[in-house]
N, C-alpha and C positions, 0 to 999 in steps of 0.2 A: 764342845761340851765343857761346861764349867768344872774346874777341879775342886777337890776337897779344901776345906778351910785349913790355914797353916797350922793351927793347934792340933786338929785331928790328924793331919798328915804327919806331924812330928811324932805324935803318940804311936801311930802305926809303924813308922820307921824304927822307932825305939824298940818296940816289941819284936819286930822282924829282925833287927840286929842282935838283940839279946838271944833270941831263939837260935839264930844262925851261929852265934859265937859259942853258945853252949854245946851245940852239936859238933862244931868243928873242934873245940878243945878236947871233947871226949875222944876224938879220933885223930888227934895230932900225931900220935905215934904211928898211926897206920896210914894217913892220907897226906898228900902235899897240900899247899895252899891253893885256893880256887877263887874264881870270881863268879858272881851270879847276877842275872838280870831278870827282873820280875815286872810285869808278867812276861814270861818267856815268849808266849804266843798270844797275840791280841787281835780282836776283830773290831774295827772301829768304823762307824758310819762315815762315809766320804764327806770330808770337810769338818770332821769332828776333832777332838783333842784327847790326849792320853798322858797320864803320869807314868814314867818308867823309873824303877828303883834299881840302881846298880850298886852292888855290895861285894865285899870280899871277907875272907877269914884271915887274911894276912894281918898279924898283930900291928905292924907298922908299915903300911904300904907307903911307898915313896910318892907316888902320885897315882891318879886314876881319872877316868872320864867316860863319856858316852859319845860314841861316834854315830851320826845319822845325817841324812840329807834333808830331814824334815825340819820345819820351822820350830824354833823353841820360844817358849814364852817366859819361863822362869826356872830357876835351879836352886836347889837346897842341898847342903853338904853336911857330912859328918866325917869322923875319922876314918871309918871303913865303909862309908856309903855315900851315894850320890842320888838325888831325886831330881828328875827334870820333866817339865811339862812340854809335850809336843802338840802343836796346834795346826788347824787347817790341813789335816792329813788327807791327801787326794790320790796319792799313788796307789795303784792296786795292791802292791806288796813291797815292803822295805824290810831290811835286816839291820836293825841297830846293833852296835857292838859295845859291850861294857868291858872296860879293861882297867887293870891295876898293875903297878910295877912293885914287885915284891921279891926280895932276895935275888935281885938281879934277874929276875924272870918277869915276863909279862903274862899276867893272868887275863884270860878273855872269856866272855860269855856272849853268845849271839842270841838274839831274839828275832821274832817274826811278827811284823805288824801288817795285817791285811785290812783293806777297806771293803765295805759293802755299800750298795746304792739301792734305795728303794725303787720299785717300778712306778715312778711318778708319771712317766709319759708312756701310755699304752696307745698305740696308733693302729687303727685298721685302715688299710689302704682303701681309698674310695672305690665303690662298686660302679659298674657301668650304668649309665642312665636307664637303659633297657637291656634286658638279657633275654635272647631267644630261648624258648623252652626246648629242652632236649640237647642243648649245647653246654659245654663246660665253661665255667668261669672260675676265676682265681680269687681265693681269700688269702690275704697277706697281712700278718700282724707283726708290727715292729715295736720293740721295747728298747729304745736306745739308752745305753749307759747303765742299765740295771745289772746288778751282779752281787756276788760272783755268779757267772752263768750256770755253773754246776748246781746251784741251789734254785735255779729258776724253773718254773713249769708254766707253759703257755697252753691255753685252751680256747679253741674257736667255738662260738656258741651261735645257735639259731634260736633266737628267743632265749628260753631256758634250757633248750636241748643242746647237749654236748655233742659236737661234731667230731672234733679231733683234739686230743690232749697229748702234749709232749713235754717230757722232762729232759733237761740237758745235763744229767748226771755224767760225770767223767770228763767234763770239759776242763781245760786248764784253769788253775785258780785265778790267774790274772784275766781270764776272758770276761768281758763285760758285754752287755747288750745281747739281744736274741731276736731272731726273725723266724716266724712260723708261716709257711706257705702251704696251701692245700688247693687242690682242684676239685670243684664240686659240680655235679650235673644239675643244671637248672630244671626245676619242676614247676608245674602250675601252682602247687601249694606254696612255692616260695614267693609268689607275688605278694608284696606288701609285708614280707617277713623282715624282722630286724636281726642283723648279724652283728656280733660283737666279739671282743677278744678279752679274756681274763688272764692276767699275769699274777703269778704267786711266787714270792721269794721266801723260801722256808729256811729260816735260821734258828729254828727251834733246837736242832742238835747242838748249836753253839750257844744255846741258852738265851737267845735274843727274841725269838718269836716268829710269827708268820706275817709277812707283809703282802697285801693284795691290792690290785687296782684293775679297773675295767675300762676298756676304751668306750668312746662315744658310739652308740649304735648306728649302723648304716642300714638304710632300708633298700631292699632289692625289689625291683619291678621287672617281672618276667612277662613275656608276650609270645603269642603264636600267631603267625600270619601265613595263610595258605599261599603257596606259590602260584596258584591259579589266579588269573585276572578276575576282577569283578564281573558279574553277569549284568549287563546293561540292557534293559528292556525299554526300547524307545520306538516310536513310530518312524518308519523309513521316510514318510512324507508328513509334512506339517504345514497346515494351511495358515496363511496370514490371518491373525486375529482370533484363531481358534485356540482352545485350551486342550492340551493332550497330556495324559499322565505319563511320566517316565519313572523308572525304578532302577535302582542299583542294588544288587544283592551280593553278599559275601558270606561264605561259610568258613568254618575252621578258624574263627577269629577269637583270640583271647588276650586280655579281657576286652570283650566287645564294647563295653561302655567307655573305654579309653580311646577308641578309634575315632579318627577324624575323617569326614567325608566332604569332598569338594565336587559339586555337580554344576556343570555350566554348559550353556549353549553358546559356543564361540566365546565372546567376552561377556556374555550376560550370565551372571552367577544366579543359580536357582537356590531357593530356600527349601531344602528337603526336610521332611518329617522322618525322624529316625525311629525305627522299631527294632527292639532286641528280643531275641528268643534263643536262649542258650548261647551257643557260639555263632549264631547267625545274626547278621545285620541286614536290615532292609531300609533303604532310603528311598522315599517316594516324594515326588515333586510334580508341579504342573508347569509345563513348558508352553509359553506363548510367544509367537513370532510376530515381528512387525514387518511392515512393507520394506523397510531398509534392509532386512535380513534375507530378502528373497534370493534364492539360489542355493548352491551346495554349501552346507554348513556341517560342523562337527559337534557332536555332543560328547562331553568328557566326564568321566566319573573316576575320581582318584580317592583311594582309601589309604590312609596313613596310620601306622601304629608302630611304636618303638623305633622311630627314626627310619623305618622302611615304608615303602609305598607300593601299591599295585594300581594300575590304571587301565581303563578300557575306553576306546573311542569308537563311536558309531557315526556313520555318515547320515545326515538328515538333509532332505531337500525341502526347502521352504518355498511354497508356491502360493499364488493368488488365484482363487477360483470362485468368483461370485455366482450366486444362484441365477439360473436363467429367468428371463422375464417373459411370461406367457400372456398374450392379450387376445381378446376376441373382438372382431370388428363390431359385433352386435351381440351382447350377452343374452338378450332376450329377442330372438328373431322370429318373425312369422314363418309358418311352414312354406317351403319352397323358396325361401329367401336364401341368397348366397351369403354364406358367412366365411370370413377369412380369419384363420387362426395363425398368429405370428408368434414365433419363439425367437428371442434374441439372447445371446450369451456374451461372455467375455471375449477379449481380443483373440486369444489362442484357442478358445473352446469351439467344439463342433456340436451344433445343436440339431436335434432330430425330433420330429413329430411323427408318431406311428401313422402309417399309411401315406407319409410324405417323405420325399428324399431329404438327405442331409443338406445343410447349407448354412449360411450366416447372413441374414436370419433364415430360419426354416419357415416355410409357409404352406398352409393347407387351405384349400377352398372346398366347401361342400354345400350342397343344396339341402337345406334343413328339412328333415322329416320328423314324423312322430317319434320314430325310434331314437332320434337324436336328443329328445327332451331329457333333461337331466343327465346328458351324456358328459362324462368326464374326459377332458383332453389332457394329455400329459406331454410335457416338453422335457426331453432328456438331453442334458448337456454332457459331453465327454471331453476330458482334457488329458492329454498324454503327458505324464510327468515321470521322468526318470525311468522309462520303460514300463510304467504302470498306467493303466487306463482308469481314470476317476470319473464318477458319474454324479450328477445332481439333477434333480427334476423339479418341476413345478406343475401344478394342476389347476385347471379352471373348469367350471361347469357351465354348460350351455342350456339355456331355457328356450324351448321351441313353442311358440303359440300356435295351437292347432284346434280345429273344430272337434266336438265330442265324438267319441267312438265307443261302441258297446259290443261285448262278446256274450256268448251264451251263459258264461259263468258269472257275468257281472250282476245279474238280477236274481233275486231270491225266487225260486219257483215253488216253494212250499211254505205253509205257515200252519200254526196250530189254532184251532178254534178255541177262543177264550177271551176273557175280558181285558187282559193286559198283554199285548203282544206288540212286537216291533218288526215291521217289514223293511227290507233293504233292496235298493236297486241303485247301482252306481255306474258311472261312465268315466272313461278316461277323457282327458282334455286339459288344455292349459290356456286360460285360467280354468280352475275347477268348475265344471258345468253344474247348472241347476237341473234337477230332475223332476219330471211330471209324468205320472202314469194314470191313464183313464181308460174306460171301456171304449172300444171303437165306435159304439153306437151313441156315445155321449153320456153314458150312465155313470156308474160309481167311479170315484177318484180315490186312489190309494194314498193314504197318509204315510208317506215314506219317512222312516227315521223317527217317527213319533210313537209314543206308547199309547195304545188304544185297543178297542175291542176288534177281534177278528172273527167273522162268522163265515159259515159255509156259503152264504150268499155272495161273498166276495170272490169265490172261486170262479175261474174262467179266464178268457183272453183279455189282455190289456195292451194298449199301445203306449210305450214309454218314450218320452221325448226328453233328450238332454240338450241343453243350449248354453252357449257362452258367446262372447263377443266375436268369436271366429266362425260361428255357425251352429248347426244343430244336427243331431242324429236321432233316428227313430228306430225302435225295435219292438217287435211283437213278443209279448211274454204271456205264458199261461201260468196262472197261479193255482196251486193245489192247496186246499185247506184240509188239514187232518181233523177228524172228529170221531167221537165214540160210536160204536155199533148201534144200529137200530133195526128192529124186526118188524116188518109190516105184513099185511095180509097177502100181498102179492108174492113176496119172497118166502114167507113162512105162514101158510094159512093156519087158522086156529083149529080147523077140523079137516081131517082127511078120511076118505072112505076107501077101504081096500076090499078086494074080492078074494074070498078064500080060494086057495089053490093057484092063485096067480103070483107073479113076481112083482114086488114093489120095494121101494126104498124110501126111508124117511130122510128127505133132504130139505133143509131150510137154508135160505140165503139171506144174509144180513147186509144192510147198507153200512158203510163205514170206510174211512180212509185213515191208515192203510187198510186194505181188505181184511176183514176179520176172519178168524178160524171158527168153525162151527162144530159143536158136539151135542148129540141128543142122547139122553139117558131115560130109560123107563122108570117111573116112580117106584121107589122101593128097591131098585136094582142099581148096580154100579157099572155094569158093562155098557159100553157105548155102542149104539146102533150104527153099523157100518155096512155098506154094500147092499146087494140085492137080497131080498128075503122071499122065501116061498111062504106066502101068507097063510097063516093058520089062525084058529079062533083065539089062541092064547096071545097073539100079537096085538089084540085090541087092548086099549087102555090109554093112560095119560103119559105123555113124554115131556120131559123138560129139555128144551133146546137152549144152549147158551152160545153167544157169539162174543169173541174176544179179539181185541187188537191192542196196539201199544197205548192207546188212549184210555180205554175202559172196557167194560163188559156189559152185555144186555142178555136177558133171559126171557123165555116165553114158553107157556104150556101149550102143547099140541095134543088134541084128542083124536085118536085113531079108532075108527069103527070098522069092524070086519063083517062084511055081508056074506050070508050063507046061501042066498037064493040062487036058484039055478038060472043061468042066463041062456039066452038063445045062442045057438052056434055063431061064432064070430064076434060076440060081445066081449069087450075087454076094456080095462082102464088105460090111461095114457102112459106111454113109455117113450123116453128119449133114447135114440141110438146115435153113437158118435159120428158115423158117416153122414147121417141125415141131418144132424144138428151139431156141428163141430163146436168144441169148447173154445177154440181160438180161430178168429177170423180177421182178415186184413182188408180194410176198405181203402181203395186207391182213388184219390181225387181225380175227377174228370173221366173215370172209366164207366160211370153209370151203373154201379153194382148195387144189388139188394141182397140182404141176408136170407139165405134159405135154411129154414128150420122145419124139418119134417118130423112128425110125431106119430108113433103107432098108437092105435086105440080104436075101439068101436063102441059107440059111434065116434066119428072123427072129432078129436079134441080141438078146442079153440086155443090159439097160442097168442100170447103177447109178450114182448120183451121191452123192459124199462131199464134205463140207466140207473146205476147204483153208485152214488158218490162222485166227488170231483166235478169236472166240467160236464160229465154225462148224466149227472143225477137228474132223474125225472124225464130224461129225453127218450122218446120212443125210438126203438130201432126198426127202421123200415124193413118189412119182410116181403120176400118174394111170394106171390100168391100161388096156390096150388093150381095145377092144370086140370081142366080148363077153368078160367076165371073170367067173369064178365068185366071186372074193373081193372084199371091200370094203376098200379101204385106210383106215387110220386118219387122221383129219384132225387136224393138230397145233394146239394152242392157242397155242403160241409157236414161232417159228422164228427162229433167230439169223441176221441178215444176214451176207453175206460172199461169198466165192468158193467155188463148188462145182465139182468135176471129175466129168464124166460119161464113163463108159467103155462103149462098145458092142462086143460080141465075138460072132462066130460062128466056124465052123470055117475060114472063109477069112481071118480076121484080126481085128484090133482097131483101133478109132479112139477118140480122146480129144477132148473139147470142154470148154471152160471156160464156166461160166455164172455171171454176177454176179447175186446175189439181194439185193434190198433189201426191208426190212420197213417197212410203214406201218400207220397205225391211224387210225380216225375220231376226232373230238374227244371229250374226256371232261372234265367239270367235276364237282367234289365240294366238300365243305366246306373241304378244305385249300387248294384253289386258288381258290375263289370263295365266301367265307363268305356264308351266306344272310341274315345280319343284320350291318349295318355302321353305324358311328356317325361322324358328322361334327360339327365344332365351329363354331358360328356365328362369322363374322368371320375364320376361318382361310382361307388361300389355297385357292381351289377346285382340286380334283384329280379325276381320274377314279376310278371304282370300282376297288377292289382285286380284280380278277377276272382269272384266267388259265386256260388249258386245256392239257391234255396231248393229244398227238396228233402224227402225222407224215404229211404236212408240218405244221409248227407252225401251229396254227389262229389265225385272226384273231378277236379278241373285240370285239364292239361292244355297248354297253349304252345303253339309252334308257328314258326314264321312260314308264310306261304312262299313257295319256290324253293331255292337251294337252301338247305339248313346252314345256319351260321355256327362257327366253332364257339365253344364256351369261352367266355372272357371274364376276368376278375373285375374289369372296369368297363364302364359304358363307353362305347365308341359310336361315332356318328354313322358307322356302317350298320349299327343295330336298328336304325330307323326303317320303317316299312310296315307292311300289313301282316297281322298275326291272326290266326284262327284258334279260338278257344272252344273246347268241347267239355261239357259237364255231363257226367254219366252216372246213373245208378241203375238198379235192377228194373226200373220202370221206363227207362228210355234215355234219350240223349238230347241235349240242347246245344246248339252251336251259336257262336257270336263272333263277329269280326271286330277286331280292335286295330286302330291305326296308332302307331307309335312314332312320335316325333322326338328327335334328339336335339337339344339345344346345346350351344357351346359358346365359349368366350371368343372375342374377336382375335384374328391373326392378320397383321397388316403386311402388305407387300408394297414397296415404294419404288418407282422407276422414274428415270429422267429421259426426256426426249428433246431434241433429236439424238439419235444414237451416234451420229458423227460429230464434227466440230461445230462450234457456235461462233459466228462472226460478231465482232463488236457491234453493239446496237441491235443484235439479232434477237430472236425469240427462243424461249425454252418453256417446256411444259413438264410439270411433275404430276404423275398419276399415282393415286393411292387406292389400292384395292383391299377391301377388308372382307375376309371370309368369317361369317358369324351367323348365328341364329339364336334369337330373333335378330333381324338385320341391325347392324350397328349404325350409330350416328357418327359421322366423320367431322372432325374439326382440324383446323390448321393453325400453326403458330409460325409467323414469318419474322424475319429480322426487323428490328426497329427502324423506321424510316423508309421501308420498302413501299413504294407507291405504285399505283396502276397495276394492281394484281387482280386477275380475273378468276372467278370460281365457277364451276359448273353448277347445275341446278341441285345436284345431290352432294355437292362439295367434294366429289371424288377427284376432280382435276383442278390444278392450280396453273394458271398461265401467266407468262410475263412477255410483253411485247416491247422491244427496244431496251434491252437490259443495260443498266448503268451500274456504277459502283455501289449505289445504295441497295441494289438487289443482292449483293453478296452477303453471305452469312448462313445461319443454320435454319432450315425449315423442318418443322415437325408435323407429322400427320398422326392423329390419335383417333382410334375407333373405340366406341363405348356401347355396351349393351347391359342388360340386367345382370350378366354373369361376370363382368369385368371390363378391363380397359387394356389396350395394347397400343404402343406407339413406336414409330420408327423415325429416325432423323436423317436428313441429308444436308450436306454443307455445299453451298454454291459460292465459288470465289470468282469475282469479276475483276479482271485487271486488264488494262488497255495499253495501246501504243502511245508513245509520247506525241504530243501535239506541238509541233514547232511553228511558231508564228514569227516571221521575219518582218521587222519594221525597217523599211529602206526601199530603194528604188531599183537596184540592179537586178535584172532578170537572171544573169549568170549566178549571182549570189544565191537567189532563191532556188535555182536548180541544184546548186551544190549542197545546200541544206537539205533539200528533198532527197538527194542521193544518199547523204549520210544517215538520215532517218530510216530510209528503206533498208540500208545495210544493217543498222542496229536492230531493226525489227526482224530481219531474216535470221541474224545470229540468235536472237532471243527465241524466236518461234521454232526454229528447226532443232534447237537443243533438246526438245521434248517430243518431237514429232513422231519418232518411230513408235513409241509405246502408247500413243493416245488411245483413250477409251478402254484401256485394259482396267481390270478390277484388282485392286491390291488390298490385302488385309493390313490393318494397322491398329495400334493400341491408343493412338492419340485421338483428338477430337475431329479428325478428318481433314487435315491440311492437304492441299493439292501437292502432289509430288511428281517429279519426273520419273517415269517408269523405266527409262532406258539408262538410269544411273547417272545422268549428266548433271544432276542438281535440281533443286526445287524452288528456287526463288523466282517465281513467275511474275514478279511485279506486285506492287501494293495496291490497295483499294483506297480511293480518295475521291472527294467531290470534283477534283479537277483532273484526275488522272486519265480519264477515258477508259476504254475497255480493250485490253490486250488479249486476255485468255479467260475462259470460264472454267473453273474447276468444280466438280461436283463430288461430294463425299456422302455416302449413305451409311447410316448406323442404326441398329436396333436400339430400343430404349435401354437395354442392358449394358451397352457400352461397346459392342462389337462394331468395327468401323470398316467400311469399304470406300475406297477413294477412286474417283474417276477424273482424269485430267482432260479437260476440253481446251483445245487450242484453236486459234483463229487461222484462216487461210492466208 
């Protein structure tokens, strides 16, 4: 601190000395001499300067001075005073001493100089990078060197909020610097908050002022991380090349936005999408595995927050499972054609076709029928992966080409009379058949599927023919045409005569399809005339009769006259009685029936019955003549069913009655409905015989095998072949028909070698191939290349070799083929011979010795396998000849020059099962 100017300083010292001298002189008589130091107590900022004035009241002090350890910068003196400037004052507290020597005494005055230091450095100890919520953390504030400490106050702040405030009052004057430490519980609200420390040095009581300083703020980041591991949702199995979603979820995460997520399949890091909702985090990604990753792998999810992490691992098995391949030997096959369905899958997969056993590949053979058209075939492949069975399937559709077929519901049996109608008649078949419907007598042809007029004249029987490239089908159809009611004079006469006192009814019958309802009302009245009436005069009059059906209505006026004349006894009008003329009558084809309609009345009424509507319209109903009768009525061979109107008339009146006639027939079966020869395929799904019968009511057909009944089977067996008897029955009788069933089956080959004993070198052998099949199979052979002089029987069933040599060795295959498949078996023949030694030289003894050596070698070779010859051994190889007694199997090689030592025969089915036969020479 700079001192006052010298002039001002001297003036102040002079005033101070004069004042002190005056006061002291006034008290000389009372007080001794003294020394004084001003200022006696001083507070100086650390590093500052201070002028001290040392004075005395001694008139003539001998000497004087100022003792201090502080640095001095300048001194000024007077007779009784001394002024000295102290600089760079740093000690917390010093006591300078002012002294004078007066009258042999030392006069002293002590002062006190204290320093203060502003809080220039306020330091808040760094906070942890992340602080867990709910745990305590420490706030520590350091203010080094500031003081005196007793005047300091430290305050810890959270933003502008005061957390802790402490004053250090009472601390020693020399104490400098301060530390304030507090333990605070971390909260969620503290995340992102700034903490700071405020230092205050209050020297206002000393007249200097308040000195403040604040530390740099420290940001606190708090976090909460649940101790529970993340929830990892991942597929246990992951197919190569497929994409599967995986997710990792964590709850109780704060702040969730600061969390880091690591999601990886082994070393393959995934790129998750992060979704936040409150304290929950959801990471979702798509996992795709490659063929190199096939096998057991781990999926890892690690969530990191605040320097802590939680992780979860899940085992994932990566597998390869291609979809199966389903093929049809003939996608569009003719009916009765054998179709092979083959399903192939991956290396470790098991494939299955319904109705066929599992295998690799799976195969199903079927004899195509109509029911198989558009039939879907499914190939199901299963793969066992890590204890779980996986499925994949493939489908294919079979088209079966078959001749047309028609059922009763396929053709429209009714149409409406009108100018614009469309008639339908359809048939099943592949390709879709064309349809033609015409009258059996070559009359009208129906325009099927076309819009055109339909009249009642079209009603009646038709023969419909459906045709495609596979054949044709014929069906008889009766067409009914609906039309509005019509009233004619037969069914509803314009005039009726009733006799008073007799019973009569007003009955009118109308033509129409469907049959109309009839009501008659007397003019001027509303009540309908119903039932029998006891005729009176008041019943005479005009009645309006109305016929109604679904198509329309028709009305007609009928005039009723009531006669009052007396009749002779026994004279009466016509009357119908139910027993004598039934309302319902059944005509049975071939039974020669006539309708009996007896009418009461005198004189005897004449009766006629005419068809009304449909196929019977206008057709007279043949009536049985009353007894006795000179004429014989004709018996119809056909009678259209329907409604007939019977009118009975004598001179006393007319009555009308409606009769419903139904036509029925006994059962009939022929080659078209029940073929006498039918063929089944072995292994196909068992079905009933294709037999049906015509007849009304529809006959029931039951077929059973003649002789001992066979058990029910799910699949056709060749044991099902035989003669069956089919019976068609309805209420009118029974029709029987004999059907012969043949069962066809694919070939099965049996292959045998002869002779059953040994074969000498150059000997003969025969292979016999028997094929069990129906229809009979064609047999073919495949012989080793270079095998010559092979003989075959006329039907190829036997292969013969005379004088076997090395070139006859090898694999022989016999294959049998028919319309339902092919089967083959193989047999391997090995031809090996003794060494042929040729000695070129002249000594007979040498030739004999060589012959003896060759014989010994042949004996050793041949007897090594002799015990087990002709036994059959199963093997997995291609049928090498082996020694069956365990002595070894190198029976010699085959070559053009080797001769024949042994013949080995191995038999194998086409599937790879091998039977070996060792043939040795004698």
